[in-house]
C-alpha positions in Angstrom: 32.3 47.3 16.1 33.4 43.2 16.8 30.3 42.6 18.0 28.7 42.3 15.0 31.5 40.2 13.2 31.0 37.5 16.9 27.2 37.4 16.2 28.2 36.4 12.6 30.7 33.9 13.3 28.6 32.1 16.2 26.0 31.7 13.5 28.1 30.3 10.8 29.3 27.9 13.6 25.5 26.9 15.1 25.2 25.7 11.1 28.8 24.5 10.3 27.7 20.6 10.5 24.8 18.7 10.5 23.9 17.6 13.8 20.9 14.9 15.1 20.9 16.7 18.9 21.1 20.2 18.5 16.5 20.9 18.4 16.1 17.9 16.5 12.3 17.4 16.8 12.1 21.1 16.0 14.2 20.5 12.5 12.4 17.0 11.5 9.1 18.7 12.3 10.0 22.3 10.4 7.5 23.1 7.4 8.0 24.2 4.1 6.0 27.5 3.8 3.6 27.0 0.3 4.6 30.4 -0.9 8.3 29.2 -1.2 6.8 26.3 -3.2 5.1 28.0 -5.7 8.0 30.5 -6.1 10.0 27.4 -7.0 8.0 25.7 -9.2 7.2 29.0 -10.8 11.0 29.9 -11.5 12.1 26.0 -12.3 9.0 24.3 -13.1 7.4 21.9 -15.8 5.6 22.7 -19.2 2.0 23.3 -18.6 0.5 21.3 -21.4 -2.9 19.8 -19.5 -6.3 20.8 -19.2 -9.4 19.2 -18.1 -10.2 16.9 -20.8 -6.5 15.8 -20.5 -6.9 15.2 -16.9 -9.8 13.3 -17.3 -8.2 11.2 -19.8 -5.4 10.5 -17.5 -8.0 9.8 -14.3 -10.1 7.4 -16.0 -6.7 6.1 -17.5 -5.2 5.4 -14.5 -8.3 3.8 -12.5 -9.7 1.7 -15.1 -7.4 -0.9 -15.8 -5.8 -4.6 -13.9 -8.6 -3.9 -11.3 -11.4 -4.2 -13.3 -10.3 -6.4 -15.4 -8.6 -9.0 -12.8 -9.3 -8.2 -9.6 -13.2 -7.8 -9.9 -13.5 -11.8 -9.9 -11.5 -11.9 -6.8 -13.8 -9.7 -5.2 -16.7 -11.2 -6.6 -16.1 -14.8 -5.8 -13.1 -15.2 -3.3 -9.8 -16.2 -3.8 -8.5 -19.7 -4.6 -7.1 -20.5 -1.9 -9.9 -19.3 0.6 -8.1 -16.2 2.2 -10.0 -13.9 1.0 -13.7 -14.1 0.8 -15.7 -12.8 -2.0 -19.1 -10.0 -2.2 -21.0 -12.4 -4.8 -23.5 -9.9 -6.3 -23.2 -7.4 -3.3 -20.3 -6.2 -5.1 -21.9 -3.8 -6.3 -22.0 -2.2 -2.8 -18.2 -3.3 -2.2 -17.5 -1.0 -4.8 -19.6 1.9 -3.7 -18.3 1.6 -0.3 -14.9 1.5 -2.1 -15.8 4.9 -4.2 -17.1 7.0 -1.0 -13.8 6.1 1.3 -12.3 7.8 -2.2 -14.6 10.6 -2.7 -14.0 11.8 0.9 -10.0 11.6 0.1 -10.3 13.1 -3.3 -12.8 16.3 -2.0 -9.1 16.7 0.5 -6.8 16.6 -2.7 -8.7 18.7 -4.5 -8.3 21.5 -2.4 -4.8 21.0 -1.7 -4.1 20.3 -5.6 -5.8 24.3 -6.4 -4.3 26.1 -3.2 -0.9 24.4 -4.1 -0.4 23.3 -7.4 3.0 21.5 -7.8 4.6 18.7 -8.3 4.4 16.8 -6.0 0.6 15.4 -4.6 0.5 14.2 -0.6 4.3 14.6 -0.3 3.7 18.3 -1.0 1.2 18.9 0.9 2.1 16.8 3.7 5.7 19.3 3.8 3.4 22.1 4.3 1.6 20.5 7.2 3.5 18.1 9.3 7.1 19.0 8.2 9.9 17.6 6.7 10.3 13.8 8.7 6.5 13.0 7.8 6.8 14.5 4.5 9.9 12.1 3.4 8.0 9.0 4.7 4.8 9.8 2.8 6.5 10.4 -0.4 8.3 7.2 0.6 5.3 5.3 1.0 3.9 6.9 -2.4 6.8 4.8 -3.7 4.4 1.4 -2.7 1.7 3.0 -4.8 3.1 4.4 -8.0 6.6 2.6 -8.6 6.1 -0.8 -6.9 2.3 -0.5 -8.5 3.6 0.3 -11.8 5.8 -3.0 -11.6 2.8 -4.8 -10.4 1.2 -3.4 -13.6 4.2 -4.6 -15.8 3.9 -7.9 -14.8 -0.1 -8.1 -15.0 0.7 -6.5 -18.5 2.5 -9.5 -19.2 0.0 -11.7 -18.5 -2.4 -10.8 -20.4 -0.2 -10.1 -23.6 0.7 -14.0 -22.8 -3.1 -14.9 -23.1 -3.5 -12.9 -25.9 -0.6 -14.6 -27.9 -2.3 -18.0 -27.0 -5.2 -16.6 -29.0 -3.5 -16.8 -32.3 -1.4 -20.3 -31.2 -2.4 -21.8 -34.6 -1.3 -18.7 -36.5 1.8 -17.8 -34.5 5.4 -19.7 -34.3 5.6 -21.3 -31.6 8.0 -19.9 -29.3 5.8 -16.8 -30.1 3.1 -18.3 -27.6 5.4 -19.9 -25.2 5.7 -18.7 -21.8 8.8 -20.1 -21.0 10.2 -18.6 -24.0 8.7 -14.9 -23.1 9.6 -15.4 -19.6 12.9 -17.5 -20.1 14.5 -18.7 -16.4 18.0 -18.1 -16.3 19.8 -18.9 -13.0 16.8 -18.7 -11.3 15.8 -15.6 -12.5 12.9 -14.9 -14.2 12.8 -12.6 -17.3 9.8 -11.2 -17.7 10.6 -9.8 -21.5 7.4 -8.4 -22.1 6.7 -6.7 -18.5 10.6 -5.5 -19.4 9.3 -4.2 -23.1 6.5 -2.5 -22.1 8.2 -0.9 -19.0 11.2 0.7 -21.3 8.1 1.3 -23.5 6.0 3.5 -21.4 9.6 5.2 -20.3 10.2 5.9 -23.7 7.1 7.9 -24.0 7.1 9.7 -21.0 10.0 11.0 -21.8 8.7 12.5 -25.1 6.2 15.1 -22.8 3.2 14.5 -20.7 1.2 16.0 -23.7 1.9 12.8 -25.9 1.6 10.4 -23.3 -2.0 12.0 -22.5 -2.9 11.4 -26.1 -1.5 7.8 -25.8 -3.6 7.3 -22.9 -6.4 8.4 -24.7 -6.4 6.4 -27.3 -6.1 3.5 -24.7 -9.2 4.8 -22.3 -11.4 4.9 -26.0 -10.7 1.6 -26.6 -11.2 0.1 -23.6 -14.3 2.1 -22.8 -15.5 0.7 -26.2 -14.6 -3.1 -25.0 -15.8 -2.5 -21.3 -19.8 -1.2 -23.0 -19.3 -4.5 -25.4 -19.3 -6.1 -22.7 -21.9 -5.1 -20.8 -24.7 -4.7 -23.8 -23.7 -8.2 -25.2 -24.0 -9.6 -21.8 -26.8 -8.1 -20.5 -28.7 -10.7 -22.7 -27.2 -13.4 -20.8 -28.0 -12.7 -17.0 -29.9 -15.4 -15.4 -31.6 -13.1 -12.3 -30.8 -16.4 -10.3 -26.8 -15.9 -10.0 -27.9 -12.8 -8.0 -29.4 -14.4 -5.1 -28.0 -15.2 -2.4 -26.5 -11.5 -2.9 -24.7 -11.6 0.1 -23.3 -14.8 0.4 -20.9 -13.7 2.9 -22.3 -11.1 4.6 -21.1 -8.2 5.8 -17.3 -9.4 5.8 -16.9 -10.3 2.2 -18.4 -6.8 1.7 -15.8 -5.7 3.1 -13.6 -7.9 2.2 -14.2 -6.7 -1.9 -13.6 -2.9 -0.9 -10.1 -3.8 0.0 -9.7 -5.6 -2.8 -11.7 -3.3 -5.0 -10.0 -0.6 -3.7 -7.0 -1.2 -6.2 -9.1 -0.5 -8.9 -9.8 3.1 -7.5 -6.1 3.5 -7.4 -4.6 6.7 -9.6 -7.1 9.3 -9.1 -4.5 11.0 -6.7 -1.9 10.4 -9.6 -3.5 13.7 -11.4 -2.6 15.8 -8.7 1.2 15.1 -8.5 0.4 16.9 -11.7 -0.6 20.1 -10.8 2.5 21.6 -11.7 1.5 20.7 -15.0 -1.8 21.9 -15.3 -3.0 25.0 -17.5 -5.6 26.0 -15.3 -5.5 23.7 -12.5 -7.2 25.7 -10.1 -10.8 24.7 -12.2 -9.7 22.3 -14.2 -8.0 19.5 -11.0 -11.2 19.4 -9.0 -13.2 18.6 -11.9 -10.6 16.3 -13.6 -10.3 14.4 -9.9 -13.7 13.9 -9.5 -15.0 13.9 -12.3 -12.7 10.5 -13.4 -13.8 8.8 -9.7 -17.4 9.7 -11.4 -16.7 8.2 -14.8 -14.8 5.2 -13.6 -17.6 4.2 -10.4 -20.5 4.0 -13.0 -18.1 1.7 -15.5 -17.3 -0.4 -12.2 -21.0 -1.1 -11.2 -22.6 -2.4 -14.7 -19.8 -4.1 -15.4 -20.3 -5.3 -11.3 -24.2 -6.2 -12.3 -23.6 -8.2 -15.5 -20.4 -9.9 -14.5 -22.8 -11.7 -10.9 -25.6 -12.1 -13.7 -23.3 -14.2 -16.1 -22.0 -16.3 -13.4 -22.8 -17.8 -10.3 -20.3 -16.2 -7.3 -22.1 -17.4 -4.3 -20.4 -21.0 -4.8 -16.7 -22.4 -6.2 -15.8 -21.2 -9.3 -13.3 -21.7 -12.6 -9.5 -20.4 -12.5 -10.2 -18.3 -15.9 -13.6 -16.6 -14.2 -10.6 -15.1 -11.4 -8.0 -14.8 -13.8 -9.6 -12.7 -16.4 -13.6 -12.7 -15.8 -14.9 -10.4 -18.6 -13.1 -12.1 -21.5 -13.8 -15.7 -19.6 -18.1 -15.0 -19.4 -17.7 -14.0 -22.8 -16.1 -17.5 -23.7 -18.9 -19.4 -21.8 -22.2 -18.3 -23.6 -19.5 -18.9 -26.7 -19.0 -15.7 -27.6 -15.1 -16.0 -28.3 -14.6 -12.8 -30.7 -15.7 -10.9 -27.5 -13.6 -12.4 -25.5 -10.5 -11.7 -27.6 -11.6 -7.6 -27.7 -11.7 -7.7 -24.1 -8.4 -9.1 -24.3 -7.3 -6.0 -26.8 -9.1 -3.8 -24.0 -7.0 -5.4 -20.6 -3.9 -4.4 -22.8 -5.0 -1.1 -23.2 -6.4 -0.5 -19.7 -2.9 -1.6 -18.4 -1.4 0.3 -20.6 -2.6 3.3 -19.9 -2.4 2.5 -16.4 1.7 2.3 -16.4 2.1 5.9 -18.2 -0.1 7.5 -15.3 2.1 5.4 -12.5 4.9 6.2 -14.3 4.7 9.6 -14.4 3.0 9.9 -11.0 6.6 7.7 -9.3 8.3 10.3 -11.0 6.6 13.8 -9.9 7.0 12.8 -6.5 10.6 12.1 -7.0 11.4 15.3 -8.7 9.6 17.2 -6.0 11.5 15.0 -3.3 15.0 16.7 -5.8 14.2 20.0 -5.2 13.8 19.3 -1.7 17.0 18.0 -1.5 15.8 14.4 -0.4 17.6 13.0 -3.0 20.0 14.6 -5.5 19.7 17.5 -7.2 20.5 16.1 -10.8 17.0 14.7 -11.1 15.5 18.2 -11.7 17.7 18.7 -14.8 14.9 18.5 -18.1 15.2 17.3 -20.9 16.5 20.1 -23.6 14.0 19.7 -26.0 10.7 17.8 -23.9 11.4 19.8 -21.0 10.6 16.4 -18.7 12.8 14.7 -16.0 14.1 12.6 -18.5 17.1 11.3 -15.9 14.6 10.6 -13.4 11.8 8.8 -15.8 14.8 6.6 -16.6 16.0 6.0 -13.3 12.3 5.0 -12.2 12.4 2.7 -16.0 15.1 0.9 -15.2 14.6 0.0 -11.7 11.1 -1.1 -12.3 13.5 -3.4 -14.8 15.0 -5.0 -11.9 11.8 -4.9 -10.0 10.1 -6.9 -12.5 12.2 -9.7 -12.1 12.4 -9.7 -8.3 9.0 -9.0 -7.0 6.0 -10.9 -6.1 3.4 -9.8 -7.1 0.6 -10.6 -4.7 2.5 -8.9 -2.0 3.5 -6.1 -4.2 -0.6 -5.2 -5.2 -1.3 -5.4 -1.6 1.4 -2.5 -0.2 0.1 -0.8 -2.9 -3.3 -0.7 -1.1 -1.5 0.5 2.2 0.7 3.1 0.8 -2.4 4.6 -0.8 -4.1 4.1 2.4 -1.6 5.8 4.2 -1.5 8.8 2.0 -5.2 9.3 2.1 -5.5 9.3 5.1 -2.2 12.1 5.5 -3.9 14.7 3.2 -7.4 14.3 4.8 -5.4 15.1 8.1 -3.3 17.8 6.7 -6.3 20.3 5.2 -7.4 19.8 8.9 -4.6 21.0 9.8 -4.0 23.5 7.5 -7.8 25.1 7.6 -6.0 25.8 11.7 -2.6 26.7 10.8 -3.2 29.0 7.8 -6.9 30.0 7.6 -6.3 33.2 5.4 -5.0 31.5 2.3 -6.9 31.3 -0.9 -9.1 28.3 -1.3 -10.0 28.2 -4.8 -11.5 25.2 -4.2 -12.6 24.2 0.0 -14.1 20.6 1.0 -17.7 20.9 2.2 -18.8 19.8 5.0 -15.5 19.6 6.6 -13.9 18.8 8.9 -16.7 15.8 8.9 -16.0 15.3 5.1 -12.0 14.9 5.9 -13.1 12.7 9.3 -14.9 10.6 7.1 -12.4 9.9 4.9 -9.4 9.4 7.8 -12.3 6.7 9.4 -13.1 5.0 5.8 -9.5 4.2 4.5 -7.8 3.6 8.3 -11.1 1.3 8.9 -10.5 -0.4 5.5 -6.5 -0.9 6.4 -7.0 -1.6 10.1 -9.1 -4.8 8.6 -6.8 -5.8 6.0 -4.3 -5.7 8.9 -6.1 -8.1 10.9 -6.0 -10.9 8.7 -2.3 -13.1 8.0 -0.7 -11.7 5.3 3.3 -10.4 4.3 1.9 -7.3 3.1 0.9 -7.0 6.9 4.2 -7.7 7.4 6.4 -5.7 5.3 4.5 -2.6 5.4 6.3 -1.6 8.9 9.5 -2.7 7.5 8.8 -0.3 4.7 8.4 1.9 6.8 11.4 1.4 8.7 13.5 1.1 5.8 12.1 4.9 5.1 12.9 6.1 8.2 16.8 4.6 8.3 17.1 6.4 4.9 16.0 9.9 6.2 18.2 9.8 9.6 21.4 8.7 7.5 21.0 10.7 4.2 18.1 13.1 3.7 18.5 14.6 7.2 21.8 15.0 6.5 21.3 16.5 2.8 18.8 19.2 4.0 21.2 20.2 7.1 24.3 20.5 4.1 21.7 22.7 2.2 21.1 25.0 4.9 24.6 25.5 6.0 25.2 26.1 2.6 22.6 28.9 2.2 24.0 30.4 5.6 27.4 30.2 4.6 26.6 32.3 1.2 23.8 35.0 3.3 26.5 35.5 5.7 29.3 36.2 2.4 27.2 38.3 0.9 26.3 40.6 4.0 30.1 40.9 5.0 30.4 41.9 1.3 28.2 44.4 2.1 29.3 45.7 4.4 32.9 46.0 3.2 31.3 48.2 0.8 
C-alpha cells in the first residue's frame, strides 16, 4: 500500500525545482506536439477574420515598401562609400535571384502554415521539430526581422515624410519643414517625432483588430501600386536603351551584392504565417496568400528595375538623390515634379502598410512565446472588445519608440536580413525533419519535389548569408552577439520558467490523483 505513495513522492521530488544538470540536453531538445499546439490555439486563440484577399493585401503591403522606394537605388548603383557594389541594369537578375531564394522558403512556409495554422510562424514550426531551445532562439532571431525591422522602417518613413513636407516649404510655416524641429536633439539623443508618431498610430490601429488593420493596409497598397504604375508608364517614354549597357558593370559579384540588398525588399511574406491563427480557411488561403504576394511583387519589382535603370545610367557614379529616393529623383530629372510628388505619397503609403504588418508579426511571435511560458502569461490577455493582444501590442510599440531613439539604421537593416535568412533556413530544415518524424500527419499543402526544394532554400539563403558575412561590417559581428544574448536569456529565464511550469502541472496532477484515490 505504501509503494504508490512512495512513487508519487519521488515523482514530486524529481520536478521539485529546476535544474541545469539533470537530463539537460533531453530537456532543451524536447519538441512540442503539433496536436497540443492546435488544442491550445482552439481553446484560447485569436479571432478568425482574414480571408484570401486579406492575406494577399497584407503580403503585398508587407513586401512593397522601403526596399523598392529606397534600397533599389543602392542595389543598382552601389553605396556612396563604395562598401557595396551595384548590379547596374542586371538588377533584374538580382531581383529574380532574391525572389527564387524566397520562393523555395515560401513553399516550406506554406506547408507548415496549413499543417499547424497557429500564431508564431517559424518559431512555432521550430518548436514542433527541433525543440525548446531552438524555438526560443528562432523567436529571438525573428525579433531582428520584425521588431528591429519595424523600427528601421519607422525611421525610413520619417525621412520620406520630411522630404515630402519640404516640397511644401513655400506654403507651410518654416518649423513644419525644418528637420531640426521635427527631429530635435536633447542631451545628445535625437527625438525623431514623425517616427514616434507613426509607431504610436500603427499600434493604435493594430489594437483595434487585424481586420481593421487589413482595411487600412488595403488602402495603402492601392495607393502605392497606383503610384508605381504611374512611374512605370510615365518613365517608359523617357528610357534610353544605351543606359542598359554594360548590362552587368560589376559582373557576378555586383549581381550577388544587389541580390543581398534587394532581399530586404522581399521581407514580409513570411509574416503571413504568423497570422495563420486569424485565417478563416488557412489550409486553402495561406499558400495562395504567401505565393500570390511574392509573384505580384516580383513582377512589380522587375518592371520598376527596367524603367529605373533605363532612365539613369547606373554603371558610373550617380547623384546622392538617386540613392535616397530613386524613383522620385528620376521623375524630377525629366521635369515631372508632379509625378515625383505623387511617388513621395506612394512611398509613405508603402512604408505605412509595412509598419502595420511588421508590428503585427512581432506581436504574434511574442504571443506564441507567451503561450509557451518564455515570457509572462499576462501578454496573452486579449482586449475585451477587439479580441487582440492589446497589452503586448502596446509593449512592442513603446519598445519601438525606445529603439527609434537609439538604433543605427544601416546596421538595423542588415541585421534584419540576417534574421530573415536564419528563419528561412530553419523552416526549410524543419520541413525535412517533420517529413521523417511525422510522415502521416495531414498536409493540406505539400512542398513539391522534396527534399530538392527545401535543400535549395537552404543553399540560396545560406549562400547569400555567407557572402555577406565575408564582407567587413558591424552587422556580421553583432549578429553572433545577438544570438549569445538570446542563449543567455533562455538559460537564465526561459529554461527556468518552463521547468517551473512543469513543476506546477506535475503537482496539480499528483494532487488530483491523490484526491481521486481518496474518494
